[in-house]
N, C-alpha and C positions, 0 to 999 in steps of 0.2 A: 568325283566324290569330293567332299570338303572335309578331309581328315588330316590329321596332322602326326717341358725338361731342365761359375756354375758349370761345370766341365764334366764330360763323360768320365765315369769311373770304371776302371778296368774291373774293379771288384764287383761292379754291377752285373757284368756278364757272368762272372763266376757264380754269384748268388742266383742269377736267373737260371743257370744250368742246373744248379742243385735243386732249385725249386721245381724245375720241369721234371727232374728225375724222381723227386720225392712226392710231388703232388699228384694225386690221382685225378681221375676224371671229375671227382667231386672235391678236389683240394683237401683231402683228409690229412690229418696229422700222422706222419709215418711212425711216430712214437706211441701212438694210441694202442691200447691193448686190443689185439686182434680178436675177432669173433670166429670161432670154428664154423666152417660152412658145411652143410650137409652134402653127402655124395649123391643124393637124389632129391628132386624137387617135387613136392606135392602141392598143387595149386588148383584153384578152380578154373584158371585159364592156363593152358599150355602155350608153348611158343606158337603153335599153329592157331591158337585162339586169338592171339594178338595180331593185328595187322602188321605184317613184316614186309620190309622193302625187298624188291627183287635183287637189288644190288646193295648189300649191307654196308659197303664202304661209302656210298654217296647218297643213297636215297633216304627219304623220310616218309612218315605216314601220318595221316590226319584222321581224326574221328570227328563226327559232327558234334558241335558243342551241345551241352545240355540246354534245356530251355533257358532263355535269357533271364538271369536273376535280377532282382530289383537293384537299382543303382545305389551306390554308397551315398551317404549324405554329402552334400556339396554346399559351398557357400560362394559368395561373390569374390572371395580372396583367391588369387591364383598363385602357384609357386613362382618364385623369381627365376626367370629363364630368358636368355636372349633369343629373340626371334630371328630366323634366317632372313637375310637381306637379299632379295632377288636383284640381279643386275641386268637381266634381259628376259624376254619372253622365250621360253624353251618348250620344246615338244612334250606333250604329256602322254604320247603313245608309248605303250610298253615296247622297248626295243627288242628286235629279234636277234638271236644268236649271241655270241660272246666275243670279247676282245681279249687278246693275250698281251700282257704288259710285262716287260723285262724289269726285274728289280735286282740289280747286280747280276749274278750268275744264275738267278732263279726267275721263275715266271709266275704270274698270277692271272687267273681268268676272271674277268669282270663283265658286266652287261655291255652289249654293243653300245657305242656312243659315249662310253665312260673310260676313264683312265684312273690308275692308282699310283701313288707316289709315297715316299717317306717324308712325313711332316717333321719328325724328330726321332733321334736315336741315341744310344748310349745312356738310356734312362734307368738301367737296373731292371727290376721286375715291375713293369708298368701294369697297373690294374684298372681301377675305375676312373671315370672321366666326369668333368663338370665344365661348364662354360660360365664365365662371369658376365656382368652387365655390359662390360666393354668388349666382350667377344673373345677374351683370352681363355685359352684352354688350360685346365688344371688336371693333374693326374696324381693318384697315390701310387707309391711303390713300396715293395717289401724291404727296402733299406730303411724304412721308418720315416719317409719323407713325403711331403706334398710339394709338387713342382708346378710352376706356372710357365706356360709356353705361349708367349704373345707372338702374333704375326702382324705387327703394325703396318708393314709395307704391303701386306696382302698378296705375297708371292707364293703362298701355299707351303712355306717352310718356316718353322719356328725361328724367330729372330735370335732367341737365346733361351737358356734354361735357368730359371730362378728358383732357388729353394726357399719357399715361403714358410715352411714348418719342417722341423727335423726332430729326431729322437723320439718318434712316436712308436706305439706298440702295434706293429703290423696294421697300419692304416689301410682301409679298403674303401668302403662307401664314402661318397663325397657329394655334397650338394650345396646350393646357395639358397638362402631364405631371408627375406627382409634385410638384405645387405650383409648378412653374416655368413661365414663359411662353416658348414657343419661337416665333421669327419667322424666316421665310425672306425675306431680302433678295435682290436680284438677284445679288449677288456672294458671299453667304455665308449661313450659318444661325447664329443666335445664340440663347442662352437668357438670360432675365432673371428676377431674383427681387426681390420686395418683402420684404426681410428684417425691416424694422421695422414693417411693416403700415400705413404711412402712405398707401398707394395709389400710390406712385411706385416704379418699378423701378430702383433705384440700382445694382444689381449686374448687369452685362452681360458675358457671356463668348462669345467666338467658338468655335463648335463645328466648323463645316465652312467653311473659308476657300476662296478662289480658285474659286468657281463661275464658269463662263463667262458673259461679259456680251454684250449685244447680241442682235439677232434677237428671238426670243420671250423676253421679259424676265421673265415671271412665274415664280416658284418656289413650289411648293406642298408642304406637309408634313403628314403625319399619323402618329400612332403606331398601330401595329398591335396586336392582342391578344397578339402575341409580345413586346411591349415594345420592338420595334425602330422606328427612325425612318425613314419612307419619304419620299423627296424626288423630286419630279417636275421635270425640266428640259426645256424645249422646244427645238426645233431652232433653228439660227442663220439659217435661210432658209426660203423656201417649199418648195423641193425641192433637195437637194444631197447630196453625200457628206460626212459630218461627219468631222473629225479628232479632236475631243474625245469620248471615250467617254461622258462625262456627258450629252451632248446627245441629244435625242429618246429619252429613257429615263426609267425610274423606278429609282432606286437605294435601297438600304436601308443603314442605319448603326446602330451601337449608340447608346444614348441620349446618350452623351458625344461623339458624332461620329466615333468610331473605327470601324475595321473595315468601311469602305464596300465594297459590291459591287453589281454590276448585278443588278436583280431582273427587269425586263422591258425590252426594247429595241424599236426600230422604231415608236415612238409619236411622231408628228410634234409634237404639243403637247397633252399630257395635263394640262390645267389643273386639272381637278377630280379628286381622289382621296378615297375614303372606304372604310370597312370595314362590311360587313354586320353588324348588331348580334347576330345569332344564329349565323350560319355563320362569322364572322370572315374571310370572303373579301374581298379587295381588289377594288374597282370603280373605273373611271376613265373620264372623258370623253376624247374625242380630237377635235381640230379638223383636218379634212382639208385636202388640198392645194388651192391656188387655181390658176386658169388652165386648167382642163379643162371649163369650162362652168358653167351655173347649177345643174345637178343632179348633177354628178359631181365627185369621189367623195362618197358620203354621209358625214355625220358619224356617229360611232360611240360606243357605250357598250361598254366592254371589261371582261372579268374576268381580269386578268393573273395568271398563275401564275409561280412562279420559273423563269427560263430561257426564258420566252416571247419570240418575235420576231414583232412585228406587221407587219413588212415594209417600213416606210418607209425609204428613198425609192423603192424598186423596185416596191413593191406597195401598193395602197390598199384599205382596207375588206375585206381578205381575198381578193379575187378580181380586182381591177382593176390591170393591169400599167401602170406609169408609162411614158409615151411617150418620156421622156428617159433614165431610169435603169433601166428594166426591159427584159427580153428574155423569150423563151419560157421558161416554167418559173419566172419570177420570183416567182410566188405559191405555188409548191409548198412545203408544209410550214409556211406562216406561220400564226400563231395567228388564229383567226377571231373577229370581233366578236360580241357577244351581241345588240346592237340596232343597226339602221341607222336614220338619221334624215335629214331634209331637209338637203342640202348648204348650207354657209354659214350655218347657224343659230348656230354658235359656242356649243356647249354648254360651260359653265364649271363652276361649283360644283354639287355634287349632295349629297343626303342621303336618308336613309330616314325616312318619316313614322312617328311613334311618339307614344304618350300619348293620353289620352282626348279632348283637343280635336281631334286629327286621327284619331280612331278609325276613321272610315269608310275611311280610306286607310292604315290601319296596315300597315307593312311595304312599302308601295309606294315606289318611287324618285321623288324630285322633283328636277328638273334645271332650272337657270337657263340660258336661251338669251340670250346677249349680243346677238345679231343680226348680220346681214350688213353688209358695207361695199362690196362690189364685185359684188353680184348685180344683174342688170338690173331685177328687182323685189325689193325688200327682203323679208327673211324673218327670223323669230326674234322677239327683243324680248318674251319671255314666259317663263313657267314651265310646264313640262309634267310630267305624271305618267305613270310607267310601271308598270303593274300587276305585282306580284310575288307569288309564292306559293312557299313552301318554298325561299326564297333564290334563286329564278330568275324572270326576266321571263315573264309568261304572256299578254300581250296587247299590242296596239299602243299606242304612246304617245298620250296625249290631252292637249288643252289644259287647263291648270289655272288659271292667272292670265294674262289677256291684256288688251291695250288700250294698252300703251306704244307700239306701232306704229300710226300713224294711217293713214287711208284714202288720203291723198295720198302715202304713202311716207315721210313725215317721222316722227320719234319724239320722245317727251318723257321717255324713261327707258330704261336698258339694264341689265337684271338681271345680276348677277355671281355672287353666292353665296346659298345658302339654308341655314338652320340652324334646328333646333327649340330654342326658348328654354326657360328653366327653368319657365315657366308653361304650356308646351305649345303656345304660338303659334308660327307660322312667320315667321321674319325673312328679308327679302330685301334685299340690298344693291344699290345703283344707283350706278354710277360716273359716269354722265352728269349727273344732277341732284344728286348728292351726298346721297342720302337712304337711310334704312333704312325699308322698309315692313314692316307687321305684319299678318299674316293671322290672324284669330281667329273663333270662333263668334259669330254675331249674338246680340244681346240678346233 
């Protein structure tokens, strides 16, 4: 197929621990007003009606995608992104089995023929990732910073940690476009430029002010192939009727922040958004409602089109009527998910595998599962792969990188975002331990 961290702060670890304890599978604000949950669930689809994995701790389930919708508008302008640079011709065959890699006193399981290492650590609560035109990795963290992690010598370890922006309001989404760095804070979207080339972004401009605060705090941004800026804003609650139209939706704006309009609504918390490299289609993760049990509703991967309504809060995962906000017919006409996955896995960042280093998985979707917080048996804490062909999912999601979740239900890492670096390796951020992991071919 032809698809495609300046010194470690001790306080960073403390903040990361608090974040891990307070953030749910959907990164909800623990101070938000709780919603009383029903003791019984009435829905058009019961747990048995939804495809359930036989092993609720590791497996996922997939539904056949709805008929392929029309493509979003595209133009000849492409988002600024560094292309992976192949260094050798590598096998494109899907490797069989897994390899176990020791990381300190823990282990991770990765595809055979691959290894995983720590690219950077001591970062605080590392969230979303971006790569600049020179191949340097950037990451947002919940200490209010944007960090630059160059690897000029190419040894697979960050040379240093540079703070390029500080004092931000819970920065999360990050991307480059036309030479400028765009960051989504909880309350606004800004752009920053390094006009003198000294590595510091001295020019900062607010593009989209007054984003709603509280509840699901993360704001994610991506530029589409149409040159427009897509902004994802989660709900203010677990389940409720929203007053702010920005909530539980993906909006799109001009690159300067003007002309905002809703693109897709009814998405409780679409933390991860990305565009397919060949089709230009938008894809989004979505974190489902809490309080309906360990396995309902399933988490979803969606392919939003302009004008789509995915049904929240009245309908979940396309077919499940909410017991508080739904009624007969609540799911009629809602946009259907493309992939169903284990409830409370908390899918966050996603990307499409590309380049020779990841050739066996070229075009497949890779998704970071942040992991559950209120499930009777924890699930998630891993990276999964969803096979794709011709721009659509073709099989069940499979485990790709596992081991952060321990047998006793404890964990030592929580994956947040995934991105293909300039050298073709896969970078994975971890907001629990404040690390960036690097997956690459074995020597």
